[in-house]
PAKOLMAR-743388 format. One record per atom (N, C-alpha, C): y, x, z; residue in one letter. Coordinates in steps of 0.1 Angstrom, whole numbers, plus 2048, in hexadecimal, padded with zeros to 3 digits. Last residue first. Layout:
N
YXZa ...
//
This chain:
516
C5C2A4453x C5029B44Ex C4D29F440x C712B3457x C682B3462x C5C2A945Fx C7F2CC440x C7D2BE445x C732BF450x C802E643Bx C8C2DE437x C8B2D043Cx C742FB457x C722F344Bx C7E2EB448x C7730846Fx C7C30E463x C7A307456x C5B2FA47Dx C6730247Fx C6B309472x C432EC47Bx C4E2E8473x C5B2F0474x C322F648Fx C2E2F8481x C392F4477x C3F2F04A6x C3B2FE4A4x C38300495x C3F2D44A6x C4C2DB4A4x C492EA4A1x C262CC4AEx C2A2CA4A0x C362D349Dx C272D24C9x C1D2D94C1x C222D84B2x C3B2C04D1x C3D2CF4D3x C332D74CAx C2F2A84CBx C3C2AC4C4x C3E2BB4C5x C1A2A74DDx C182A94CEx C242AD4C7x C132AF4FAx C202AE4F3x C1E2B14E4x BFC29D50Dx BFE2A7503x C0B2A54FBx C0329652Fx C02291521x C0529C517x C0729D549x BFB2A2542x BF929D534x C1F298555x C1428F559x C07292551x C302AA549x C2E2AB557x C222A355Cx C1F2B152Ax C2A2AD532x C272AE541x C122CF51Ax C102C2520x C1D2BE528x C032E2500x C0F2DF508x C0E2D150Dx BE12EE504x BEB2E54FDx BF72E3505x BD330F505x BD930350Cx BE22FB503x BC731F4F2x BC231F4FFx BC7313508x BC030F4D2x BCA3144DCx BC43154EAx BB43114B2x BB03104C0x BBB3174C9x BB92FD495x BBD30949Dx BB83064ABx BB02F3474x BAE2F2483x BB22FF48Ax BB82E0457x BB72EC45Ex BB52E946Dx BB72C744Dx BB62D1443x BB42DF44Ax BA32AD45Dx BAE2B745Dx BAC2C2453x B9929044Bx B9429D451x BA02A7451x B9D27943Dx BA327A44Bx B9F287452x B9127D425x B9F27A425x BA527D433x B75281429x B7E28C426x B8D28A428x B6926F446x B6B271438x B7527C435x B6226C461x B6E26545Cx B7026644Dx B4B27A468x B4E26D46Fx B59265468x B4A290457x B3E287458x B4227A45Ex B6329B45Bx B5F29644Dx B5328D44Ex B612A3476x B6B299472x B67293464x B4C2B6474x B4B2AB47Dx B542A0479x B582C9463x B4C2C245Fx B4A2B5467x B6D2D2473x B702CB466x B642C3461x B602DD489x B692D248Bx B6B2CA47Ex B522F247Cx B4B2E7483x B542DB485x B67302473x B5F2FB469x B572F0470x B7230B48Bx B7A302483x B712FB479x B5930C4A6x B6031149Ax B68307493x B573114C9x B563074BEx B5E30E4B2x B4D3164EBx B5131B4DDx B4F3104D3x B5631850Ex B50311502x B553174F5x B63322524x B56328520x B50321514x B75304529x B7331252Dx B6531652Ax B7A2F150Cx B762F251Ax B7330051Dx B952F64F4x B872F54F8x B852F6507x BAC2E54E2x BAB2ED4EFx B9C2EB4F3x BB92E54C1x BAE2E24CBx BAE2EB4D7x BC92D54A9x BCB2E04B2x BC22DC4BEx BC52CD487x BC02CB495x BC22D749Dx BDB2C146Fx BD62CD476x BD12C9484x BE12B1451x BDC2B045Ex BD62BD464x BFE2B843Ex BF02B843Fx BEC2B744Ex C162B0426x C132B0434x C042B0435x C152B840Bx C222B4412x C202B6421x BFF2C33FFx BFE2B5404x C0B2B040Ax C072DD3F7x C012D43EEx C022C53F2x C142E940Dx C1A2EA3FFx C142DF3F6x C1A2DA42Bx C0F2DF422x C152DE414x C222D944Ex C262DB440x C1B2E0437x C0D2C3462x C142D0460x C182D1451x C062AA479x C092AD46Cx C112BA46Bx BEC2AD492x BFA2AC48Ex BFB2AF47Fx BD72A64ACx BD82A749Ex BE62A449Ax BCB2B64C9x BD62AF4C3x BD62B14B4x BB32B54E3x BB82BA4D6x BC42B14D2x B9E2C24FEx BA82B94F9x BAC2BE4EBx B852CE501x B8C2C950Cx B962BE508x B662D04F0x B752CD4EFx B7A2C84FCx B4B2D14F0x B522DD4F3x B612DB4F4x B412B84E9x B402BC4F7x B482C94FAx B562A34D5x B4D2AF4D6x B4D2B44E4x B6828F4D6x B5B28B4DAx B512974DAx B802994CCx B7E2994DBx B702954DFx B7C2944B1x B7C2A24B6x B7A2A24C5x B7F2774B1x B7327E4ACx B7128C4B2x B982744BBx B8D26D4C2x B802744BEx BA82804A8x BA72864B5x B9B2814BDx BA726E493x BA127B491x B9F28249Fx BB525849Fx BA825649Ax BA0263498x BCE2634A5x BC525F4B0x BB725D4ABx BDB26948Cx BD5273494x BCB26E49Fx BD725946Fx BDB25647Dx BD4260486x BE525C44Fx BDB260458x BE025E466x BEC24F42Fx BEF24E43Ex BE3253446x BF3261412x BEA259419x BED25A428x C02274404x C05265402x BFC25C409x BFA28C40Dx BF72893FFx BF927A3FCx BFD27F42Cx BF728B425x BF3287417x C0E277447x C0D272439x C0927F431x C0526E467x C0627945Ex C05273450x C1225E484x C0C25D478x C0F26946Ex C2025E49Cx C1726949Ax C1126948Cx C43254498x C3525249Dx C2C25D498x C5B25948Cx C5B25549Ax C4D2534A0x C62276479x C5A26947Ax C5A266489x C7E283466x C73284470x C6C277470x C90281450x C9028D459x C8328E461x C9A277431x C9027543Bx C8E282443x CBA26D426x CB0278428x CA7276433x CCA258410x CC325941Dx CB926441Dx CE9252402x CDC258401x CD625B40Fx D03249405x CF8240406x CEB245405x D1825B405x D152543F8x D0A24A3F9x D1826641Ex D2325D41Bx D2125640Ex CF5264429x D0126B426x D0C261421x CDF25C444x CE6257437x CF225F435x CC0266451x CCF267452x CD5263444x CA225C463x CAA262458x CB926245Bx C8125846Dx C8F25B471x C96261465x C6B23D46Ax C6F24A465x C7E24C469x C64223470x C6022E47Ax C6323C474x C6E20E462x C6521745Bx C5E221464x C721ED46Bx C741FB470x C69204469x C841D345Dx C771DA45Dx C7A1E9460x C991C0472x C981C9468x C891CF468x C9E1B0489x C9F1AA47Bx C9D1B3470x C991BD4A0x CA71BB49Cx CA91B648Ex C781C7496x C831C54A0x C911C549Ax C611C9488x C6C1C0483x C771BE48Cx C4E1D6496x C541DD48Ax C5F1D5483x C491C44AAx C4F1D14ADx C551D74A1x C3E1AE49Dx C4A1AC4A4x C511BA4A7x C261BB495x C2F1B548Bx C3D1B4491x C1A1C14ACx C1F1CC4A5x C291C7499x C141A64B4x C1C1AF4BCx C221BA4B5x C0419A4A0x C121964A2x C1B19F4AAx BED1A148Ex BF31AA497x C021A6499x BE0197477x BDA194484x BE019D48Fx BF01AE463x BE51A4464x BE01A3472x C131B1466x C061B7467x BFB1AC469x C281A044Dx C251A545Bx C181AC45Ax C3219E434x C3319243Dx C3019644Bx C441BC429x C381B442Cx C3B1A7434x C601BD412x C5A1C0420x C4E1B6422x C6C1B53FCx C601BD3FAx C591C0407x C841AB403x C7A1A1400x C6C1A83FEx C921BE41Dx C8F1BC40Fx C841B240Ex CA01D5432x C9F1C7430x C9D1C5421x C971F1447x C981EA43Ax C991DB43Bx C9F210457x C9B202457x C9F1FB44Ax C9A22F465x C9C228458x C9721A459x CA9238484x C9D23347Cx CA122C470x CC1254482x CBB248488x CAF244480x CDE269482x CCF267481x CCB25A488x CFB26646Fx CF526347Cx CE626147Bx D07268456x D0627445Ex CFF27246Cx D16247455x D1125444Fx D1125F458x D0D232471x D14236466x D0F242460x CF321B47Cx CFA22747Dx D0222A470x CEF1FC48Cx CEE20347Fx CF820F480x CDC1F74AAx CE91F84A3x CE8200496x CC51F64B9x CC71EC4AEx CD41EC4A7x CC220A4CBx CC71FD4D0x CC91F24C5x CBB2204BDx CB121A4C5x CB520C4CBx CCC21C49Dx CC92234A9x CBF21B4B1x CC521E479x CC6216486x CC421E492x CD021E458x CCB226463x CCE21F470x CC420843Dx CCE20E446x CC7217450x CC11F741Fx CBB201428x CC6207430x CB81DC40Ex CC31E0416x CBD1EA420x CAE1D53EBx CAC1D83F9x CB81DC400x CB01D63D0x CA91CA3D6x CA61CD3E5x CB91ED3C3x CC11E13C2x CBC1D53CAx CB22073DCx CB22013CEx CB91F43CFx CC221F3F1x CBC2123EFx CBC20D3E0x CBB2413E7x CC42373ECx CBD2293EAx CA825F3F1x CAE2563E7x CB824C3EEx CA0272402x C962693FDx C9B25F3F3x CB12923FBx CB0284401x CA427D3FBx CB22A93EDx CAB2A93FBx CAA29C401x CC02A13D7x CB22A63D5x CAB2A63E3x CDA29C3E1x CD12913DDx CC32953DCx CE22B73E6x CE12AD3F1x CD92A13EDx CE12C33CDx CD72C73D7x CD62BD3E2x CE32B73AEx CE92B53BAx CDF2B73C6x CE02CD392x CDA2C539Cx CE22C33A8x CF22CC372x CED2D337Ex CE72C9388x CFD2BE35Ex CEF2C135Dx CE92C8369x D162B5361x D152C235Ax D062C6359x D1229D370x D1629C361x D152A935Ax CF42A3384x D032A2382x D062A1373x CD829238Ex CDE29A383x CED298382x CD12803A2x CD128F3A6x CD729739Ax CD4266398x CD92693A5x CDB2783A7x CC7265380x CD526337Fx CDC26638Dx CAC268388x CB3273382x CC2272382x CAB2583A9x CA925839Bx CB0264395x C9A24D3C5x CA32583C0x CA02593B1x C982313DBx C942383CFx C9F2423CBx C8B2203F7x C952293F1x C8F22E3E4x C792073F7x C8320B401x C8E2133FAx C601F13F0x C6B1F93EAx C761FB3F4x C4C1E7400x C481EC3F3x C531F33ECx C421EB420x C4E1E8418x C4D1EF40Bx C291F242Ax C301E6430x C3C1E2427x C2320941Dx C1A1FD41Bx C211F1420x C43214411x C3821441Ax C2F209417x C5822D400x C5421F403x C4822040Dx C6D23E3EDx C6923E3FBx C6522F3FEx C692503CFx C6A2443D6x C662453E4x C792623B5x C722633C2x C742563C9x C7426D393x C7926339Dx C722653AAx C7B282379x C74281386x C7C27738Fx C8528A362x C7E27D362x C7827A36Fx C902A1355x C9729935Fx C9228B35Fx C722B5351x C7E2AF34Dx C842A6357x C5D2C435Ax C5A2B8354x C662B134Ex C682DC364x C5C2DD35Cx C5A2D0354x C802D5372x C802E0368x C742DF35Ex C762C2383x C802BE379x C812C836Ex C642D2392x C5F2C738Ax C692C237Fx C762E439Ex C6D2E9394x C672DE38Cx C842D23AFx C8B2D93A4x C822DF39Ax C6E2CA3BFx C752C03B7x C7D2C73ABx C682E13CBx C5E2DB3C2x C652D13B9x C7F2E43DBx C7C2EE3D1x C722E93C7x C7D2CC3EBx C882CE3E1x C852D83D7x C5D2BC3EEx C662C73F2x C712C93E7x C5A29A3F1x C582A53E8x C622B03ECx C4A28540Ax C5628C404x C522973FBx C3126D3FEx C36278407x C4227F401x C302583EDx C262593F7x C29264401x C3B2613CCx C3B25A3D8x C3025D3E1x C4B2643ADx C4426B3B8x C462643C5x C4925B38Cx C4D256399x C4425E3A4x C57264370x C4C269378x C50266386x C62255353x C63255362x C5625A368x C5F25C339x C6C25733Dx C6D25734Cx C4E271322x C4F26D330x C5E268332x C4B27C309x C4B26D30Ax C4E268318x C4A29730Bx C57291306x C57282308x C372A9311x C3A29F31Bx C46297317x C1F2BC304x C2A2B32FFx C2C2A8309x C182DB315x C152CD312x C212C530Dx C1D2F431Ex C1B2F230Fx C182E430Bx C202F1339x C2B2F7331x C2A2F4322x C082E9343x C132E0343x C1E2E4339x BF72FF345x BF52F633Ax C012EC338x BFC30B35Dx C02311351x C01308345x C052F937Ax BFB2FC370x C01301363x C182F038Bx C122FE38Dx C08302383x C1E2D7384x C282E1381x C232EF383x C062CA38Cx C0A2CA37Ex C142D537Bx C062CE3A8x BFB2D43A0x BFF2D5391x C1D2C13B0x C1C2CF3B3x C112D63AAx C162A73A8x C212AE3A2x C202BD3A4x C012A23BAx BFE2A33ACx C092AA3A4x C0E2A23D3x C042AC3D0x C012AE3C1x C2028C3D2x C2529A3D0x C1A2A43CDx C0F2723BFx C132783CBx C182863C9x C1B2603A2x C1226A3A8x C1726E3B6x C1D24C385x C2024D394x C1625739Ax C2E24B366x C2325136Ex C2725137Dx C37241345x C39240354x C2C24535Bx C3124732Bx C3F24732Fx C4124733Ex C1A257315x C1D251322x C2C252326x C0C25A2FCx C1B25A2FDx C1F25230Ax BF225F2FAx BF62512FCx C0524F2FDx BF127B2F7x BE92722EEx BEF2642EEx C0128630Cx C032892FEx BFD27E2F5x BF627A323x C04279320x C0727C312x BDB282320x BDE274320x BED27231Dx BDD29E324x BD8299317x BDC28A315x BE629F33Ex BEF2A4333x BEA29F326x BD029434Bx BDD28E34Cx BE6292341x BBB2A6345x BBA298341x BC8291341x BC52BE351x BC22BD342x BC22AF33Dx BC62B636Cx BD22BA365x BD02B9356x BBA29937Ax BB62A5374x BC12A936Bx BB427E390x BBE28838Bx BB7295386x B9F264383x BA426D38Dx BAD277387x B9C25336Dx B94251379x B99259385x BB824435Ex BB0250360x BA824E36Dx BC522C348x BBE22F355x BB623C354x BE322133Cx BD822A339x BD222E346x BF3203335x BEF20C340x BE221433Bx C101F6324x C021FA324x BFF204330x C251D9328x C221E7325x C131E9327x C2F1C032Ex C281C1321x C251D031Ex C3A1BE346x C441C033Bx C3D1C132Ex C251BC357x C2E1B1357x C381B234Bx C191D5353x C131C934Dx C1C1BD34Cx C2B1E4362x C291E7354x C231DB34Dx C271DA37Bx C341D9375x C331DB366x C0C1E0380x C101D2380x C1D1D1378x C0D1FC37Fx C051F5375x C091E7374x C1D201394x C22206387x C1A1FE37Cx C0D1F73A8x C1A1F03A5x C201F5398x BF62073ABx BF51FA3A5x C021F43A1x BFC21D3B9x BFD21E3ABx BFC2113A4x BF72173D4x C042163CFx C052163C0x BD520B3D0x BE020D3D9x BEE20D3D1x BC220A3BDx BC02013C9x BCC2013D2x BC821E3ACx BCC2103A8x BCA2063B4x BD023E3B6x BC72333B8x BCE2253B5x BDF250399x BDE24D3A8x BD62413AAx BDF24B37Ex BD6255383x BD4255392x BE923A364x BE4237372x BDA242376x C0523B351x BF8242353x BF4240362x C1422233Dx C1222834Ax C0522F34Ax C2C21C327x C1E221327x C1B228334x C4220431Ax C3E20C325x C2F210324x C4C1F2309x C481FF303x C4220830Ex C561DD317x C491DB310x C441E8309x C621F0334x C631E632Ax C561E5322x C731FE351x C671FB349x C691EF340x C8520C362x C88209355x C7C20634Cx C8021037Dx C7B21A374x C7D216365x C8C1FA38Ax C9020838Ex C8C212384x C7F1E437Dx C8D1E637Cx C911F437Fx C641E8383x C681E8375x C771E9373x C661E83A0x C601F3399x C651F338Ax C711CF3A7x C791DB3AAx C731E73A3x C5C1BF39Ex C691BE398x C711CB39Ax C471C63B0x C461C73A1x C531C839Ax C521C03C9x C4D1CE3C6x C4C1D03B7x C571A53C6x C621AE3C7x C5E1BC3C5x C3C19C3C5x C4519A3BAx C511A33BAx C341A23DFx C2E1A93D3x C371A83C7x C441903EDx C4619E3EFx C401A73E4x C3A1773E3x C4817A3E3x C4A1893E4x C1F1763E9x C241763DBx C3217A3D9x C1D18F404x C1D1813FEx C201823EFx C0B1A5419x C151A240Fx C12195408x C051B4437x C031A7430x C0E1A5426x BF71D243Fx C031CB43Cx C001BF433x BE11D8459x BE21D544Bx BEF1CE449x BD11F046Ex BDC1E646Cx BDC1E445Dx BAE1F2478x BBA1F6470x BC41EC470x BA21F149Ax BA31EC48Cx BAF1F1485x BA42114ABx BA02034AAx BA11FE49Cx BAC22A4A5x B9F2294ACx B9B21B4ADx BB7224483x BB9228491x BAC228498x BC0227460x BB622546Bx BBC229479x BD921744Cx BD2223451x BC921F45Dx BE2200442x BEC20A444x BE6217449x BD51EA42Ax BD31F1436x BDD1FD436x BE31CF41Cx BE31DD41Ax BE11E5427x BDB1B240Ex BDA1B941Bx BD91C7418x BEB19A3FAx BE61A83FBx BE61AC40Ax BF31803FBx BEC1843EFx BE71923F0x BFC16340Dx BF717140Ex BEF175401x C18150402x C0A151403x C06160404x C3314B3FEx C2F15240Ax C2015340Cx C3413E3E5x C3A14B3E6x C361533F3x C1D12E3D4x C2112E3E2x C2713C3E5x C1B11C3B6x C1D1293BDx C221273CBx C041023B1x C121073B2x C121143BAx BE410D3A4x BED1043AAx BFB1093AAx BD7118384x BDA11A392x BE410F397x BBE11636Ex BCA10F371x BCD110380x BB212E358x BB2129366x BBF123369x BA4128338x BAF12C340x BAE12634Ex B8012D335x B8C125333x B9712A33Cx B6713833Ax B6F13D32Ex B7C13532Cx B4E13F34Dx B5C13B34Fx B64141344x B3514934Dx B3613B34Ax B4513634Bx B37164355x B33161347x B36152344x B3C17036Dx B47169367x B43163359x B2417B374x B2A17237Ex B3516A377x B1F18E360x B17182361x B1D17736Ax B341A0365x B3319A358x B2A18D358x B2E1A8380x B3A1A137Dx B3919936Fx B0F1A438Fx B161AB385x B221A3380x B091A13B2x B0919B3A5x B121A439Cx AF91BC3C4x B031B13C3x B031AC3B4x AE71D03C4x AEF1CE3D1x AF91C33D0x ADD1D63ADx AD41CF3B6x ADB1CB3C3x AF21D1391x AEF1D839Dx AE61D03A6x B021D8371x AF91D0379x AF51D8386x B241E4372x B161E536Ex B0E1DC376x B3E1DF37Cx B3D1E736Fx B2E1E836Ax B401D1394x B4A1CE389x B471D537Cx B2C1BE3A9x B2D1CB3A1x B361C9395x B341AD3C6x B331AC3B7x B351BA3B1x B2919E3E3x B2B1AB3DDx B2A1A93CEx B33189400x B2D18B3F2x B311993ECx B2B183421x B3418B418x B2D18D40Bx B1A178432x B1F16F428x B2817641Ex B1318A446x B0918743Bx B0F17F430x B2F1A144Cx B2919344Ex B1F191443x B271C444Cx B301B844Ax B281AC44Cx B161DA44Dx B211D9457x B291CD456x B061D7437x B001D6444x B0A1D544Fx B171DC421x B121CE424x B0C1CD432x B1B1F7423x B261EE425x B211E0429x B0120041Dx B0720342Bx B131FA42Ex AFE1F6403x AF51F140Ex AFB1F441Cx B142053F6x B151F63F8x B0B1F1403x B1221F3EFx B1721C3FCx B1720D400x B092203D6x B002253E0x B052223EEx B1F2173C7x B1420E3C9x B0B2123D4x B352243BFx B332223CDx B282193D1x B352233A4x B372303AAx B3422F3B9x B3420839Dx B2720F39Ex B2921D3A4x B4B1F63B2x B481FE3A6x B3B2053A8x B4F1D53C0x B4C1E33C1x B491E93B4x B5F1BC3D1x B5C1C13C4x B5A1D03C5x B561A83ECx B591B63E8x B551B83D9x B6118D400x B5A1913F3x B5F19F3F0x B6D18A418x B62181415x B5A185408x B7D19B433x B7919B424x B6C192422x B8C19E44Ax B85192447x B81190439x B981B6451x B9F1AE447x B981A1444x B841C0462x B911BD468x B991B345Ex B701C644Fx B6E1BC45Ax B7B1B7460x B7C1D943Fx B781CC439x B751C1444x B811ED452x B8C1E744Bx B881DA446x B671F345Bx B711EF465x B7C1E845Ex B5D1FC443x B571F1449x B611EB453x B6D21343Fx B6F208436x B681FB43Bx B62223454x B7021F454x B7221344Bx B4822744Ax B4A220457x B5921B458x B4C235432x B47227432x B4A22043Fx B6C246433x B5E245436x B59237435x B84245417x B80242425x B71243427x B872463FDx B85253403x B82251412x B8D22C3F4x B7F2323F1x B7C23F3F8x B9C214405x B9E222401x B90228400x BA51F43FBx B9A1FC402x B9B20A3FCx BB91D83FFx BB81E63F9x BAE1EE402x BB01B83F7x BB11C1402x BAF1CF3FCx BC019B3E9x BB81A73E8x BBB1B03F3x BBE1783EDx BC51853F1x BBB1903EFx BC215C3D6x BBB1633E1x BC21703E3x BC914E3C0x BD014B3CCx BC81503D8x BBF1563A8x BB714C3AFx BBD1493BDx BD216A3A1x BD115D399x BC91523A0x BCA17E3B3x BD71773B5x BD716A3ADx BB21843A8x BB21803B5x BBF1783B8x BBC18E38Fx BB418238Fx BB317C39Dx BCA1A5397x BD219A390x BC918D391x BB51B43A0x BC01B13A9x BC81A53A4x BA61B6388x BA01AE394x BAB1AB39Ex BB71C6379x BB41B8375x BAE1B0380x BB61DE388x BC21D6386x BC01C8382x B9A1E3385x BA01E2392x BAD1DA391x B941E736Ax B901DA371x B961D837Ex B9B201365x BA41F6361x BA11E9367x B97216380x B9020F376x B9A204372x B9322D39Ax B9C228390x B94222384x B792203AFx B8222B3ABx B8B2253A0x B762053C7x B7320B3BAx B7D2173B8x B751E93D5x B701F63D9x B6C1FE3CDx B881CF3DFx B841D63D3x B811E53D7x B851B03F0x B871BE3F0x B821C43E3x B941923F9x B8B1983F0x B8F1A73EFx B9917540Dx B9C18440Bx B9018B404x BA6155404x B9B15E407x B9F16C405x BB91443F9x BBC14C405x BB2156409x BA312A3F0x BB01303EEx BB41383FBx B811343F9x B8C12A3F7x B991323F4x B5E13B3F6x B6C13F3F5x B761333F3x B451323F5x B49138402x B5813C402x B4012A3DBx B401203E6x B461253F3x B531343C0x B4B1393CBx B4B12F3D7x B6612C3AFx B5A1253AFx B501293BAx B7B13E3B1x B7D1303B6x B701283B7x B6F1543A5x B731553B3x B741463B9x B6C14B38Bx B6014E392x B6314F3A1x B88147383x B7E13C384x B7213F38Cx B8F162385x B9615838Ex B8D14C38Fx B8016D370x B7E17137Ex B84167388x B8C16035Bx B7E15E35Dx B7A16236Cx BA616A35Cx BA415B35Ex B95159361x BA2185356x BA8181363x BA5172366x B9718433Cx B8F18A348x B95185355x BAC17932Ex B9F17232Fx B9717733Bx BBE18E331x BC1181337x BB4179338x BB21A1322x BB41A4330x BB7197337x BB4195309x BA719730Fx BA819A31Ex BD0195306x BC9189305x BBB18A30Bx BD81B0308x BDC1A7313x BD419A312x BBB1C6300x BC81C02FEx BCB1B5309x BAB1E3309x BAB1D530Bx BB91D0309x B961FD302x BA41F8300x BA31E9300x B8121630Ex B8420730Fx B9320630Cx B7B230310x B7922A303x B7D21B303x B9223432Ax B8823B322x B87235314x BA521A329x B9C221334x B9122732Dx BC2209325x BB921231Fx BB221A32Ax BD01E8324x BCA1F332Cx BC11FC323x BDE1D9311x BE21D931Fx BDD1E4327x BEB1D92F1x BE11DF2FAx BE61DF308x BF41B92E3x BF71C62E8x BED1CC2F1x BEE19F2DDx BE71A92D6x BEA1B72DAx BFF18F2EEx BF118E2EFx BE919A2E8x C1A18F2FAx C1519A2F3x C0519A2F3x C20176306x C2A17C2FDx C241872F4x C0B170316x C0F16630Cx C1916C302x C0A187326x BFF18431Cx C0217A312x C21183335x C2018F32Cx C1518C321x C1916D344x C2516C33Bx C24177331x C03177352x C0116D348x C0D16B33Ex C11189363x C0718E359x C0518434Ex C21178372x C27182369x C1E18835Fx C0C16A37Ex C15163375x C1D16D36Cx C0017D38Ex BF9178383x C02170379x C141803A2x C1118B399x C0A18638Cx C281613A2x C1C16A3A6x C1B17639Dx C4C1603A5x C3F15D39Ex C341663A5x 
//
C-alpha cells in the first residue's frame, strides 16, 4: 500500500483519536485526513503539475510537514527532502538537480525564498504553509475550495514517491529514489521492530524532513500520536515525555549524549518510554551503557541509510542477558538483520564471507532504493553482484551480529548527517594562502564523528583556523563547516603526489574502539 493508504486506514478506524500535537495545536485523525485530501486536491489541480511531479518541503519541525508528505503521496507525486541547515546555494543545487516543480515553505525561512526563487526555473511554484506571504500563495487559501475526499488511482508499487539527497559534492547531489514499495517496507519494519500500536506516542524532535519521519509514519499507520517539538531542548524533551507519556523517540547519538549528561534527566519521569531509537551514527559502547543505566533498557540502535531504510537493528532483548547484565559483544555491534532484510559481509570479488572475516556490509531488502536519480552509473556500482553495497566495512560474529569497523569511502557521518570532504576541500583550497588540504572525520564525543580540516599553507603565507571556519560557513552553511582546523607543514602523499587521507585519518583514530 501507499503511505497515504496506511494513514487513511488509521483515520477510518480512529477518527477521533489525536494524531498530532504541536504546541497549542491538537489535530485528530479525521481533521488530519481532511487536510491531507485538500492538499492532494490542490496539487492535482495545479496546471503545471502531473502525477509523478517532484515537490519539496522547506521547513523546520512542524506537524504540517508530515501531513504534506502524506498528501504528496496521496496525489501520486514525490516529495524531495531538503535540509534546512544547508546553505541556500546548496539547496538551490539540490532543488535544480531533483527537478522540483513546487516548494512548500515555512515562514521561518521566508527571507530565503527570494534567493531560492532566483536560482530556480520561473515555473517553480512556492506555497507558504503556516502564514500569508508575499513570496507565495498561502496554503489555507490554496486549499480552501477543496473539501471532498481525494480519489486516487490504483496504487503503483514501483512509482517514485521520495527523493532523498545523500549529501552534496562539488557537482550535483545524489538522491536515493524510493518507491511506494520501499517506503512501505520502511514503515512496516519500523512498527514491527519497535512494537508500535494504537497506544504509541512518538516525540518528534529530530528533523521530520528526514529519518524521523518514519517513526511518525509508522505511529500514524497504527493509530498512534506524534508530539512535535521545533528543535531539541533538554527541558522541552523531558517535559514532553512526562506530560504526553511518550513511548517512542528517535534521536541521533548527540542527543542521547546530551540527555544522559544533563542532571535534569535523573529526576524526570521517563517510565512511559518503550523505545528510544538511536541512529545516524554509531553510539560509543560506554555511552550506550550509560544511556541504558539512565533511561532504562529501552535503547534501540539502528543501522540504515538514505539508500536502504532498514538494515540492522539492536534491541534490548539482544544485549540484556537473563541475569540483567549486558552483553558487551552485542553492545559494540550495530545489531543484526531485522525480519525484512538479508545482510551479509562481502569481499571485493563478490563472495559472501563467513563469521570473523572483514568485508563490505551488503544488503538485500524491499526497503532498498530503486536507484540514484539520473545516475545509472553509480546505481549499477552500488548494486554490484545483485546486492546493495553500503560502503561500510564490517564483521559478523557467530550469532549474526555485525560490527561496523570502517568506511570504504571518504564520506563523514557527523551527528547523523552525511558530509562529503571534496565539497569542503574545494572551498578551503580556493583561498590564496592554501597549498592543499584534506578534510577527514575524527572521533568526537558529541557528534560521533566530526569534520576536521588539515591544511598545508603555501610557503610564507599565513591563515588562521577561525578564517577557515568563517569561509566554510559562509560558502556551505554551518552543517558542512569543519569543527576544527589544523595546519601541517606537509600532508602525507603517495609516490604520485596524491594526498593519503587514510593516513591522516588514522592518526586521529588510533586507539579508538572503532574507525567510524
